[in-house]
N, C-alpha and C positions, 0 to 999 in steps of 0.2 A: 703654449701653456693658454692663451685665449682661446684657440681653436677648441680644444678639449673642454673647456666650460663651456664653450657656444653649443656643442654637439651634444653635451649631456642636458643642457637646458632644452635643447629641441627635441631629446629624446623624452624627458620628462613632461614636456607640455604634451607632447603627442601621447603618450601614455594616458593623461589626464583627459585628453579630447577622445579617446577611445572609450574610457572609464564612463564618462558623462553620456556618452552616444550610446551606449550598453544600458546604461540607465532608462533611457527613454525609450528604448525598443523591447525592452524587457519587463512588461507589467508584472504587477502584484508580487513583486519580488521572488523572482524566479531565476535569479544568478547565481552562480556558485563561486564566483570569483570578486576580488575587490572588499571582500568585507562581509558580503552577504550570506547570510547562512541558509534560508530558505529556499527550496530546492522544486518543490512540488506542492500541490493541493491535492490533498488526498480525502477521501470521503469518510466521514469517521459516524458508522453505523452497523447495528447489528440485527439480523432478523427478528420478530417479536418471538419466537419461538427460543432462542436464548434469554429473553426476558422473563419469560414465564420460569426458567431454575437458575436465575441469575444468582440464588444464596449458594446453589452449589459450582456455579462457576466462577465466583468472583475472587476466588483464591489463584486461579489459572490468569484468566483475561481482565485487562484493564478496561473500565467500564467506558463505552463509546459515549459521543456525544447525542445518539439517538437510535431507540429500538424502533424499526420501521421494517414492514415489509416492503417498502419501496428501494431498501437494499439489497432486494434480490432481482432487481431492475437492470438490463445492461446500460441504458441512457439514463442518469440520473439528474435531477432539476438542483441545482446547487441551491433555489430559493427552499425546498421541500427537506432536503436531506444536508444537515451541516458538514461542512469540511475544515480542515485544520492544515496549516502549513508544516510542511514537512522539511526536515533537513537531509531525510535520509531516501527510501524508496516508497511507493505505495503499494500495499499487499492487498489482496481480493481474495479470499479463502470461502470454499462451501463445502458443504460434506452433505451427507443425507443418514443422518442418525436413524435407527430404527426403532420406533416408539410403539409399545405394545398398546393393543386395543382390549376389550373385554374378554376376548377370547384367547389372549396374550399371543395373538399373530402380529407379528411386527409390520408396521408401517413405515415406510420410508417419507420422512419430510425433510425436504431441501433446507439449508439454513445457509444463510451468508454474513461474512463478517468483513469488513473494508476499515482500513486505518492505515496510519504510518506504521513503519517496521519499527520503529523504536515506542509506540505507543500502544500495542497491542496485546502483549503477555506480559507478565510480571517478573519471569524469568529468560525472557527474551528466546529468540529461536536459535537453536543450535548451529553455532558457528561455522562448524564444521559444513555442514549443508549448504547453508548461506555461501561460504567461500568457493566450495565445490562446483556447486551449480551457478556462480558468478550472478549472483542477486544482484549485485550491486552494478555489474558493468554491461547487463543486456535484460530485457524484457523476457521473462520467461512463464511457462505454465508446465506444470505436471503436479502427480500424487505423490504425497510422503506419509510415510507412518506417522501418528500423530504422536504415538510416544516418544519415537526418536527426534522428530523436531521440535516438539514442544518441550523436551527435556522433562518428561513427566516422570514420575515415580511408577512402578508396577501398580500399586494400590490404586492411583488416582485413573488409570488409562487401561484401554483394552487394546486389541490390534486393529482398531479400525485405522481408516485413510481419510485424508482430509487434501482435497485440491488448492493448490496455491498458485496465483497469477501475479507475478510480479511487474512492476514497471516503473521507471525512472522519471516516465514524465505523464504518465496517465492522469487520469481524473482531469488533470489539467487540460489536456488536448478532448476528454470528453466534452469540456465547457465551451470548446470552440467547434470540432468538426469531429463527429462521434462513428460516422458512416464506415470509413476507411477502417480505423480502429477496429470496430466491433466485428467488421468482415475479418480481421487479420488474427484477432481471437477466437473467433469461433473455429477457423482452420488450424489455429495452433492448438486449441485446447478441444481436441476431439472427444473427450470425455467429460464433457461440461454438460 
């Protein structure tokens, strides 16, 4: 009986030691175990073109911490673009909507949106797509039809596409080392 008590005591103290070591090795609340909920630091921004039409978009998108064209850049400075702690994954979306000029000729302007999976859309993303493409389990990059991905009614959408890059740890590693990740993203996102 005494032997079992000592074994359990040693196991509990070893577990405590591991959790304390993990706390010192994982800065900025990035651990996903032992009660910590934050898993990533995601930039929260939209390109300025979205700010210009925000009244029309505000029923679909949640407002980011910042509207800035710095959101379009691959390497962001956390001093210039705010980030948020995210319990899920980071999302980077970009599209090229056609904007009509005086001659009603469509001009394409690229707009970027970044944020936490749970903090971008009021209705959330289509969970069938999130599950099928394993967003929560691997980094990915592909195009989706906005109507299907955003679960939009026909009157609020067209057949346009949006490119999505998902990352379980990005934005965090942008703050540390960006060169390798950026190269990998370009190779993975040929349509970028």
